[in-house]
C-alpha positions in Angstrom: 15.4 -21.5 23.6 18.5 -19.3 23.3 18.5 -16.5 25.9 14.8 -17.3 26.5 13.8 -15.8 23.2 11.7 -17.4 20.4 13.8 -18.6 17.5 12.1 -16.2 15.1 12.7 -13.3 17.5 16.5 -14.2 17.5 16.4 -14.4 13.7 14.9 -10.9 13.4 17.5 -9.6 15.8 20.2 -11.1 13.7 18.8 -9.6 10.5 18.5 -6.2 12.3 22.1 -6.3 13.5 23.5 -7.5 10.2 21.6 -4.7 8.3 22.9 -1.9 10.6 26.3 -3.4 10.7 26.4 -3.4 6.9 25.2 0.2 6.8 27.8 1.3 9.3 30.6 -0.6 7.7 31.2 2.0 5.1 30.2 -0.1 2.1 27.6 1.4 -0.3 24.2 0.9 1.2 22.8 -0.5 -2.0 25.2 -3.5 -1.7 25.2 -3.7 2.1 21.5 -4.6 2.2 21.9 -7.6 0.0 25.1 -8.6 1.8 23.3 -8.3 5.1 20.6 -10.7 3.9 23.2 -13.3 2.9 25.2 -13.1 6.1 22.1 -13.1 8.3 20.7 -16.2 6.4 24.1 -18.0 7.0 24.2 -17.2 10.7 20.5 -18.3 11.2 21.1 -21.5 9.2 24.1 -22.4 11.4 22.2 -21.7 14.6 19.1 -23.6 13.4 21.2 -26.6 12.3 22.8 -26.6 15.8 19.3 -26.9 17.4 19.6 -23.5 19.1 16.7 -21.8 17.3 13.3 -23.2 18.4 10.1 -21.5 17.4 7.0 -21.9 19.6 4.0 -22.5 17.3 0.3 -22.9 18.1 -0.8 -26.6 18.2 -3.5 -26.5 15.6 -4.6 -30.1 16.6 -5.4 -29.1 20.2 -9.0 -29.0 21.5 -8.5 -25.4 22.6 -7.6 -24.3 19.0 -10.6 -26.2 17.6 -12.9 -24.6 20.2 -11.8 -21.1 19.1 -12.5 -22.0 15.4 -15.9 -23.3 16.5 -16.7 -19.9 18.2 -16.2 -18.2 14.9 -12.7 -16.8 15.5 -10.8 -16.3 12.2 -7.9 -18.6 11.7 -5.6 -15.7 10.7 -6.2 -13.9 14.0 -5.3 -16.8 16.2 -1.8 -16.4 17.6 0.2 -16.8 20.8 0.2 -13.0 21.1 -3.6 -12.9 21.4 -4.1 -16.3 23.1 -0.9 -17.0 25.1 -2.5 -19.9 27.0 -3.0 -22.0 23.8 -1.1 -25.3 23.6 2.1 -25.0 21.7 5.0 -27.1 20.3 8.6 -26.4 19.4 9.9 -26.6 15.9 13.0 -25.4 14.0 12.8 -22.0 12.3 13.5 -23.9 9.1 11.1 -26.8 9.5 12.3 -28.5 6.3 15.9 -27.5 6.7 17.9 -24.5 5.6 18.7 -26.2 2.2 15.0 -26.1 1.2 14.6 -22.5 2.3 17.7 -21.5 0.3 16.4 -23.3 -2.8 13.0 -21.5 -2.4 14.8 -18.1 -1.9 16.9 -18.5 -5.0 13.9 -19.5 -7.1 11.8 -16.7 -5.7 14.4 -14.0 -6.2 14.8 -15.0 -9.8 11.1 -14.8 -10.4 10.7 -11.6 -8.4 13.6 -9.9 -10.4 11.9 -10.9 -13.6 8.5 -9.6 -12.4 9.5 -6.4 -10.7 12.8 -5.4 -12.1 13.1 -6.7 -15.6 9.7 -7.3 -17.1 7.0 -6.5 -14.6 4.2 -4.0 -14.8 5.8 -1.8 -12.2 8.9 -1.3 -14.3 7.2 1.4 -16.4 6.3 3.4 -13.3 9.8 2.9 -11.9 11.2 4.5 -15.1 9.5 7.7 -13.9 12.1 7.8 -11.1 14.9 8.1 -13.7 13.1 10.9 -15.5 12.2 12.8 -12.4 15.8 12.5 -11.1 17.2 13.8 -14.4 14.7 16.7 -14.3 15.7 17.7 -10.8 19.4 17.4 -11.3 19.2 19.4 -14.5 17.3 22.2 -12.9 19.7 22.2 -10.0 22.9 22.3 -12.2 21.5 25.1 -14.4 21.4 27.7 -11.6 17.6 28.1 -11.9 17.4 27.5 -8.1 19.8 30.4 -7.6 17.6 32.7 -9.7 14.5 31.6 -7.8 16.0 32.3 -4.4 17.4 35.7 -5.4 14.1 36.8 -7.0 11.9 35.5 -4.2 14.1 37.2 -1.6 13.6 40.5 -3.4 9.8 40.0 -3.3 9.4 38.8 0.3 12.5 40.5 1.8 10.7 43.7 2.9 8.3 41.7 5.0 9.1 40.6 8.6 10.9 37.3 8.2 10.7 37.7 4.5 13.9 35.9 3.7 12.6 32.9 5.7 9.3 33.0 3.9 11.1 33.2 0.5 13.0 30.0 1.4 9.8 28.2 2.1 8.3 29.4 -1.2 11.4 28.3 -3.1 11.6 25.0 -1.2 8.0 24.2 -2.3 8.9 25.3 -5.8 12.0 23.1 -6.0 10.1 20.2 -4.4 7.6 20.4 -7.3 10.5 20.7 -9.7 12.9 18.1 -8.4 11.5 15.8 -5.7 15.0 15.2 -4.4 15.5 16.1 -0.7 19.3 16.1 -0.5 19.7 18.3 -3.6 17.1 20.8 -2.4 18.6 21.1 1.2 22.2 21.4 -0.1 21.2 23.9 -2.8 19.3 26.2 -0.5 21.9 25.8 2.3 24.7 27.0 -0.1 22.7 29.9 -1.6 20.4 31.3 1.1 22.1 30.5 4.4 25.0 33.0 3.9 22.5 35.7 2.8 20.3 35.2 5.8 23.3 35.3 8.2 24.6 38.4 6.6 21.3 40.1 7.1 21.3 39.3 10.9 19.0 36.3 10.8 19.6 34.0 13.8 21.3 30.7 12.9 18.4 28.8 14.4 15.6 30.2 12.3 17.8 30.2 9.2 18.9 26.6 9.4 15.5 25.4 10.6 13.5 26.9 7.7 16.1 25.6 5.2 16.1 22.0 6.5 12.3 21.9 6.8 11.6 23.4 3.4 14.1 21.1 1.8 12.2 18.0 3.0 9.0 19.2 1.2 10.3 17.1 -1.8 9.3 14.1 0.2 5.6 14.9 -0.2 4.9 17.6 -2.8 4.5 15.9 -6.3 6.4 14.7 -8.2 7.9 13.1 -5.2 10.2 10.2 -5.8 9.1 8.8 -2.4 5.5 8.7 -3.6 6.5 7.1 -6.9 8.4 4.3 -5.2 5.9 3.9 -2.4 3.0 4.0 -4.8 4.2 1.1 -6.9 4.5 -1.0 -3.8 1.3 0.2 -2.1 -0.8 -0.6 -5.2 0.3 -4.3 -5.1 0.0 -4.6 -1.3 -3.5 -3.0 -1.2 -4.8 -5.1 -4.0 -3.6 -8.4 -2.5 -4.5 -7.5 1.1 -8.1 -6.5 0.2 -8.6 -9.6 -1.9 -7.6 -11.7 1.1 -9.8 -9.6 3.3 -12.8 -10.1 1.0 -12.3 -13.9 0.9 -12.0 -14.1 4.7 -15.3 -12.2 4.9 -17.0 -14.8 2.8 -17.1 -12.7 -0.4 -16.0 -13.8 -3.8 -13.6 -10.9 -4.5 -12.6 -7.4 -3.3 -14.9 -5.7 -5.8 -18.0 -7.4 -4.3 -16.9 -6.6 -0.8 -15.7 -3.0 -1.2 -18.1 -2.0 -3.9 -15.2 -0.6 -5.9 -11.9 -2.0 -7.4 -9.1 -2.4 -4.9 -6.7 -0.2 -7.0 -4.4 2.7 -6.1 -2.1 4.3 -8.6 0.9 6.7 -8.4 -1.1 9.3 -10.3 -3.9 9.1 -7.6 -1.3 9.4 -4.9 0.1 12.5 -6.5 -3.4 14.0 -6.4 -3.7 13.0 -2.7 -0.4 14.5 -1.8 -1.1 17.9 -3.3 -3.1 19.5 -0.4 -0.9 17.9 2.4 2.2 19.3 0.7 0.6 22.8 0.4 -0.6 22.5 4.0 2.9 21.9 5.4 4.4 24.7 3.3 1.8 27.1 4.6 2.5 26.0 8.2 6.2 26.6 7.7 5.6 30.0 6.2 3.1 31.1 8.9 5.6 30.0 11.6 8.4 32.0 10.0 6.2 35.1 9.7 5.0 34.7 13.3 8.5 34.1 14.6 9.6 37.4 12.9 6.8 39.3 14.4 7.7 38.1 17.9 11.5 38.3 17.4 12.1 41.2 14.9 15.8 41.4 15.7 16.3 37.7 14.8 14.4 37.8 11.5 14.4 41.4 10.3 12.9 42.8 7.1 15.5 43.2 4.4 15.2 45.2 1.2 17.2 43.6 -1.6 15.9 45.8 -4.5 12.9 45.5 -6.7 11.9 42.8 -9.2 12.6 44.9 -12.3 10.0 46.6 -14.5 8.4 50.0 -14.2 6.8 51.3 -10.9 3.0 50.7 -10.7 0.4 52.0 -8.4 -1.6 49.7 -6.0 -4.7 50.3 -8.0 -3.0 49.3 -11.3 -1.5 46.2 -9.6 -4.9 45.1 -8.2 -6.8 45.8 -11.4 -4.6 44.1 -13.9 -2.7 41.5 -11.8 -5.4 40.3 -9.5 -8.9 41.7 -10.1 -9.2 41.1 -13.9 -7.4 37.7 -14.0 -9.6 36.4 -11.1 -12.7 37.8 -12.9 -11.7 36.1 -16.2 -11.1 32.7 -14.6 -14.2 32.9 -12.5 -16.2 34.0 -15.5 -15.1 31.0 -17.5 -15.8 28.6 -14.6 -19.3 30.2 -14.1 -20.0 29.9 -17.8 -19.1 26.2 -17.6 -21.5 25.7 -14.7 -24.5 27.3 -16.6 -23.8 25.6 -19.8 -22.3 28.5 -21.9 -18.9 26.8 -22.1 -18.6 23.0 -22.5 -17.9 20.1 -24.8 -19.1 20.3 -28.4 -18.2 16.7 -29.1 -21.1 14.8 -30.7 -19.3 11.5 -31.2 -21.6 8.6 -30.5 -20.5 5.0 -30.0 -22.0 2.5 -32.3 -22.8 0.4 -29.2 -25.1 1.5 -26.5 -23.8 2.0 -23.0 -24.4 -0.8 -20.5 -26.9 -0.1 -17.8 -25.7 0.7 -14.3 -26.0 -1.8 -11.6 -26.7 -1.3 -8.0 -24.2 0.5 -5.8 -23.4 -2.8 -4.1 -23.7 -6.4 -5.2 -26.6 -7.9 -3.3 -26.6 -11.5 -4.6 -24.0 -12.7 -2.1 -23.7 -15.4 0.6 -25.1 -14.7 4.1 -21.6 -14.3 5.6 -20.6 -11.8 2.9 -23.8 -9.9 3.4 -23.2 -9.5 7.1 -19.6 -8.4 6.5 -20.7 -5.9 3.8 -23.4 -4.4 6.2 -20.7 -4.1 8.9 -18.4 -2.3 6.4 -20.8 -0.1 4.6 -23.6 0.3 7.1 -27.2 -0.9 7.0 -28.5 2.2 5.2 -26.1 1.7 2.2 -27.0 -2.0 2.1 -30.8 -1.2 2.1 -30.2 1.4 -0.7 -28.4 -1.2 -2.8 -31.2 -3.7 -2.2 -33.8 -1.1 -3.3 -31.7 -0.2 -6.4 -31.4 -3.9 -7.3 -35.1 -4.5 -6.9 -35.9 -1.5 -9.2 -33.4 -2.9 -11.8 -35.0 -6.3 -11.6 -38.5 -4.9 -12.0 -37.4 -3.1 -15.2 -36.0 -6.2 -16.7 -32.5 -6.3 -15.3 -29.4 -4.4 -16.3 -29.5 -3.3 -19.9 -26.7 -5.0 -21.8 -24.7 -3.2 -24.5 -25.9 -3.7 -28.0 -25.1 -2.4 -31.5 -27.3 0.7 -32.1 -29.6 0.9 -35.1 -29.6 3.9 -37.5 -32.6 5.3 -35.7 -30.9 4.9 -32.3 -27.7 6.5 -33.6 -29.7 9.5 -35.0 -31.5 9.9 -31.7 -28.3 9.8 -29.7 -26.6 12.3 -32.0 -29.6 14.6 -31.8 -29.6 14.4 -28.0 -25.9 15.4 -28.0 -26.6 18.2 -30.4 -29.2 19.6 -28.1 -26.9 19.5 -25.2 -23.8 21.2 -26.7 -22.5 24.5 -25.3 -22.3 27.6 -27.4 -18.6 27.9 -26.8 -16.3 24.9 -26.9 -14.1 24.2 -23.9 -10.9 24.2 -25.9 -11.6 27.5 -27.6 -12.6 29.1 -24.2 -9.3 27.9 -22.6 -7.1 29.2 -25.4 -8.6 32.6 -25.5 -8.7 32.7 -21.7 -4.9 32.2 -21.7 -4.5 34.9 -24.2 -6.6 37.3 -22.1 -4.6 36.5 -19.0 -1.3 37.2 -20.8 -2.8 40.5 -22.0 -3.9 41.5 -18.5 -0.6 40.7 -16.9 1.3 42.5 -19.7 -0.9 45.6 -19.0 -0.3 45.4 -15.3 3.5 45.1 -15.6 3.9 48.1 -17.9 0.7 50.3 -17.7 2.4 53.3 -19.2 3.4 51.4 -22.4 1.5 51.8 -25.7 -1.8 50.0 -25.1 -2.8 49.6 -28.8 -1.2 46.2 -29.4 -2.9 44.9 -26.2 -6.2 46.4 -27.4 -5.9 44.6 -30.7 -5.2 41.4 -28.8 -8.3 41.9 -26.7 -10.3 42.5 -29.8 -9.0 39.2 -31.2 -10.1 37.4 -28.0 -13.6 38.9 -28.2 -13.9 38.3 -31.9 -12.9 34.7 -31.5 -15.6 34.0 -28.9 -18.2 35.8 -31.0 -17.3 33.7 -34.1 -17.3 30.5 -32.1 -20.9 31.3 -30.9 -22.2 32.4 -34.3 -20.4 30.3 -36.9 -18.8 27.3 -35.3 -20.9 24.4 -34.2 -20.5 20.8 -33.2 -20.5 19.7 -36.9 -17.9 22.2 -38.0 -14.7 20.4 -39.0 -11.4 21.1 -37.3 -10.0 22.6 -40.5 -13.0 25.0 -41.0 -12.8 26.0 -37.3 -9.1 26.8 -37.7 -9.8 29.0 -40.8 -12.6 30.8 -39.1 -10.5 31.6 -36.1 -7.4 32.4 -38.0 -7.8 36.2 -37.8 -8.9 36.3 -34.2 -6.0 34.0 -33.2 -3.6 36.2 -35.2 -4.8 39.4 -33.4 -4.7 37.7 -30.0 -1.2 36.3 -30.7 0.0 39.7 -31.9 -1.2 41.3 -28.6 0.1 38.4 -26.5 3.6 38.6 -28.1 3.8 42.3 -27.1 2.6 41.5 -23.6 5.1 38.6 -23.3 7.9 41.0 -24.3 6.9 43.3 -21.4 6.6 40.5 -19.0 10.1 39.3 -19.9 11.5 42.6 -18.6 10.2 41.8 -15.1 12.7 39.7 -13.1 10.0 37.9 -11.1 8.1 36.8 -14.2 11.2 35.9 -16.2 12.6 33.7 -13.4 9.4 32.1 -12.1 7.3 31.7 -15.3 9.5 29.1 -17.2 9.9 26.5 -14.4 6.3 27.2 -13.3 5.0 26.3 -16.8 7.2 23.1 -16.7 5.7 22.2 -13.3 2.1 22.8 -14.5 2.7 20.8 -17.6 4.1 17.8 -15.7 1.8 17.9 -12.7 -1.2 19.0 -14.7 -1.0 16.1 -17.0 -0.8 13.7 -14.1 -3.3 15.3 -11.7 -5.7 15.8 -14.5 -5.6 12.2 -15.5 -4.3 13.0 -19.0 -1.4 10.6 -18.7 0.5 8.5 -16.2 3.6 9.6 -14.4 6.1 8.0 -16.8 5.3 10.1 -19.9 4.8 13.1 -17.7 8.3 12.5 -16.2 9.8 12.3 -19.7 8.1 15.6 -20.6 9.6 17.1 -17.4 13.1 15.8 -18.2 13.0 17.1 -21.8 11.5 20.4 -20.6 14.2 20.8 -17.9 16.9 20.2 -20.5 15.5 22.8 -22.9 15.1 25.3 -20.0 18.6 24.7 -18.8 20.0 25.1 -22.3 18.1 28.4 -22.7 19.5 29.7 -19.5 23.0 28.6 -20.6 22.6 30.5 -23.9 21.5 33.6 -22.1 24.5 33.4 -19.8 26.8 33.2 -22.9 25.0 36.2 -24.6 23.7 33.9 -27.3 20.2 33.8 -28.8 17.8 31.2 -27.5 15.2 31.6 -30.3 15.6 28.0 -31.4 14.5 26.7 -28.0 11.6 29.1 -27.9 10.4 28.1 -31.3 10.9 24.4 -30.4 8.7 25.0 -27.3 6.0 26.6 -29.5 6.4 23.6 -31.9 5.5 21.3 -29.0 2.4 23.3 -28.2 1.4 23.2 -31.9 1.9 19.5 -32.1 -0.2 18.9 -29.0 -3.0 21.2 -30.2 -3.1 19.5 -33.6 -3.1 16.1 -31.9 -6.1 17.1 -29.7 -8.2 18.7 -32.4 -7.5 16.7 -35.6 -7.6 13.1 -36.5 -4.0 12.5 -37.6 -4.5 8.9 -38.8 -3.4 8.8 -42.5 -3.5 5.0 -42.8 -7.3 5.0 -43.3 -8.9 4.1 -46.7 -10.2 7.7 -47.1 -8.2 10.6 -45.8 -9.5 14.2 -46.0 -7.3 17.0 -47.2 -7.4 18.8 -43.8 -6.2 15.5 -42.2 -3.2 15.4 -44.5 -2.5 19.1 -43.9 -2.8 18.7 -40.1 -0.6 15.6 -40.2 2.2 17.3 -42.2 2.2 20.4 -39.9 2.2 18.2 -36.8 5.0 16.1 -38.3 7.0 19.2 -39.0 6.3 20.6 -35.5 7.4 17.2 -34.0 10.7 17.1 -36.0 11.5 20.7 -35.1 10.7 20.1 -31.4 13.0 17.0 -31.6 15.7 19.2 -33.2 15.3 21.7 -30.4 15.7 19.0 -27.8 18.9 17.7 -29.5 20.2 21.2 -29.9 19.6 21.8 -26.2 21.5 18.6 -25.3 24.4 19.8 -27.5 24.4 23.2 -25.7 24.5 21.6 -22.3 27.1 19.1 -23.5 29.4 21.7 -24.9 28.9 23.8 -21.8 30.0 20.9 -19.5 26.6 20.6 -17.9 25.0 17.5 -19.6 27.8 15.0 -18.7 27.7 15.5 -14.9 23.9 15.5 -15.1 23.8 12.2 -16.9 26.5 10.7 -14.6 24.6 11.8 -11.5 21.3 10.6 -12.8 22.9 7.2 -13.6 24.3 7.0 -10.1 21.1 7.8 -8.3 18.9 5.5 -10.4 21.4 2.7 -10.2 21.4 3.0 -6.5 17.6 2.9 -6.4 17.3 -0.3 -8.5 20.2 -1.9 -6.7 18.5 -1.2 -3.3 15.3 -2.7 -4.8 17.1 -5.9 -5.7 19.0 -6.1 -2.4 15.9 -5.4 -0.3 14.1 -8.2 -2.1 16.8 -10.6 -1.0 16.7 -9.3 2.6 12.9 -9.7 2.6 13.1 -13.2 1.4 15.5 -14.1 4.3 13.0 -12.7 6.7 10.1 -14.6 5.1 12.1 -17.9 4.9 12.4 -18.3 8.7 8.8 -16.9 9.4 9.8 -13.4 10.5 7.3 -11.7 8.3 4.4 -13.9 9.6 5.6 -13.4 13.2 5.5 -9.6 12.9 2.1 -9.6 11.1 0.7 -11.9 13.9 1.9 -9.4 16.5 0.2 -6.5 14.7 -3.0 -8.4 14.2 -3.1 -9.2 17.9 -4.4 -5.7 18.6 -8.2 -5.2 18.3 -7.9 -1.5 17.3 -7.0 -0.8 13.7 -5.9 2.7 14.7 -3.6 1.3 17.4 -1.9 -1.0 14.9 -1.4 1.9 12.5 -0.1 4.1 15.3 2.5 1.4 16.2 3.6 1.1 12.6 3.9 4.9 12.3 6.0 5.1 15.5 8.3 2.3 14.2 8.7 4.0 10.8 9.5 7.3 12.6 12.3 5.8 14.6 13.7 3.8 11.6 13.7 7.1 9.7 16.5 8.3 11.9 19.0 5.6 10.7 17.5 4.3 7.4 17.0 6.2 4.2 13.5 6.2 2.7 14.5 3.7 0.1 15.4 1.0 2.6 12.2 1.7 4.6 10.0 1.5 1.5 11.6 -1.7 0.2 12.4 -3.5 3.5 9.8 -2.5 6.1 6.7 -1.6 4.1 6.4 -5.1 2.4 6.4 -6.7 5.9 3.8 -4.4 7.6 2.0 -3.5 4.4 -0.4 -6.6 4.4 -1.7 -5.5 7.8 -2.0 -1.7 7.4 -3.4 -2.0 3.8 -5.6 -4.9 4.6 -8.0 -2.9 6.9 -10.7 -0.3 6.3 -8.4 2.7 6.0 -8.3 4.5 2.7 -5.0 3.4 1.0 -4.3 6.9 -0.2 -4.5 8.2 3.3 -2.3 5.4 4.6 0.4 6.1 2.0 0.4 9.9 2.4 0.6 9.5 6.2 3.6 7.2 5.8 5.3 9.7 3.4 4.7 12.7 5.8 6.0 10.5 8.7 9.2 9.7 6.9 9.6 13.4 6.1 9.2 14.1 9.9 11.9 11.6 10.8 14.2 13.2 8.2 14.0 16.4 10.3 14.3 15.0 13.8 17.5 15.4 15.8 19.9 13.8 16.3 19.9 11.6 13.2 17.7 13.4 10.7 19.2 13.1 7.2 18.3 16.6 6.3 20.3 17.9 9.2 23.4 16.0 8.0 22.9 17.5 4.5 22.7 21.0 5.9 25.6 20.4 8.4 27.8 19.5 5.4 27.3 22.9 3.7 26.8 25.2 6.6 29.6 27.7 7.5 31.8 27.1 10.6 30.0 29.7 12.7 26.8 27.6 12.4 27.0 24.8 15.0 25.2 21.6 15.2 23.4 22.9 18.2 22.1 25.8 16.1 20.7 23.4 13.6 19.1 21.1 16.2 17.4 24.1 18.0 16.3 25.6 14.8 14.7 22.5 13.4 12.9 21.6 16.7 9.8 23.9 16.1 9.5 22.5 12.5 9.4 18.9 13.9 6.5 20.0 16.1 4.9 21.6 13.0 5.3 18.3 11.2 3.6 16.5 14.2 0.8 19.0 14.0 0.5 18.4 10.3 0.3 14.7 10.9 -2.4 15.2 13.6 -4.4 17.4 11.2 -4.2 14.7 8.5 -5.1 12.1 11.1 -8.3 13.8 12.3 -9.2 15.3 8.9 -8.4 12.6 6.3 -10.5 14.5 3.7 -7.5 16.7 3.1 -5.9 13.7 1.5 -9.0 12.3 -0.3 -10.8 15.3 -1.6 -8.6 16.1 -4.6 -8.7 12.5 -6.0 -12.5 12.5 -5.4 -12.9 15.8 -7.4 -10.7 14.7 -10.3 -12.1 12.0 -12.5 -9.8 9.0 -13.0 
């Protein structure tokens, strides 16, 4: 053996050196990865042909090996790491020659490109990357981040450490808007760092809070890291659990786990929500606590009010906090007691299939033992009891076509269960009521009569819904009955919106906040998957940036406002009306709703095209599109190059060697901790793209093949990468900030400033480690 090392170990070292040599060579990383794979394969092939690379493999024909199998040891866990005294034999790292390995690599890379890049199922999810990148770059170039920082500084500035807290708030806001770490750090470094230094903030706290808040884009949805990691994690988890089930003696993962082995990007967005908020809160609390202990290094600063007329504390609490909270709580409580709910009485012509037991019990003895070990004896006994009850009642009821009598009974049962107020009506009038309350709180001395008329419309609408609108009332009739209340509510809300627009905080925060809620709400609520939501975000960002551009040029933005309302109208019509006009019989209200929805769609499309023209003529759209193309091209090129590098590692057994090493540990926690430490160190020198596409496919079958929740594993990896982005001396966020920091801010300032936030990250990781429910509770509460 060369240098006393195993041939596979030397191969891994060669790949490692070629990869880092390529990265440090100055060539674009996207091409360096693929080139490193080709060069490494050539070097390994030459050494193997010279007989210098010998791999020590376990002799599977030996008596010792057969004895282990007879003792019940699983074949996959037998390795020289766990049983170093087993008989072994030497073989080349390419047992059939490098030519065969090269032929397999070429064939595999062609198939993998077709599956994952050109025509695979993951391509639709990867398209979300392009849309989210465009959304983030558009918001960055449109100076919306500048407005947010200025406004938040006015709000939080008078507090101790207020500027630092405002940076954390805006960092979380931009993370939810862009998901791009570099853009967020650079933007906040350019805009807020000079302001903080001018107001006597120490360089350490200023740079630390900017770098840390900028990395929130790694974890707060819609994070590009989670999009890319999620597409990979879903495949790894599914395959690993299927293999785990078969090794346990079960037929498939569904039988073994009791649930499908599936994890989606949308579910990971739900899982990342609370950890992202947790980290932002920890950052803010540290900044506030630091200011209290060091008031001279993070002083309170008054930068002026947020616009609008002065209001008393009582008025602020009543109209801006008390009444809105009471309205939302009232609607939620009404939903719990059955006053608000669905009024849908649609019944399927086929009956529902009866539910089976919580676990499959008709399994082989080996599978039964494995399932009891996984789920516990109590869960298995409960499933056996459920199955016995099902068998006693004649087995699981199969779905069948309902008779007229059964249909009538099912409809009657739904009629009896409907709520007096429909969910959609309640939400619409709740939104109107909130706008009216906020409008009153912002300008309490203004004429209250328009707002009173709006409130009357809200109450009248709810009364009419209870008295006149039932589950059998058509959508057209419902619209006519609610026309007057909606008109009154809209009249009052328009006056309230005019007052809100005069407040700087509302005018700056509300538009991007609505965009974030629309994008994340549609994903987290399970309404759509990330790709259409990302397209909505990109289109909304373009219209928002165009509106901002028109305002800067003292031009009217009414076209964009009306186009936004047209989108809302089209969505409401699509939800409440059957817009299919290709049926044999089409009602008049369907035709009317279809024509209005079509007109709203066309006007919304015109508004989007008009927004593109405004940005193009203003010199904004061209650099946005160019930058979006560069970033997404880099992502997909790294994807292709990393596939090539992974194939090289697989071809000489490197992937199997690493997985054997990890499986040699008895503790699943110990294995995951080792992987986390390796990822943390690699995060110093590799971007998240290289780690996701090169490292995770190698270690993924091990960490996703155990009993850990895949959502928890993925979020822990994302937070870990975020931590390494912050850690001196190689954290990427530090380099981004160093590039835009003024000369008086030294690298030492940045390193000392970010050190406490690295500790906060470690504390955050520890909290998620010991309390995994923080990750899993939101996906559990939101139905898929």
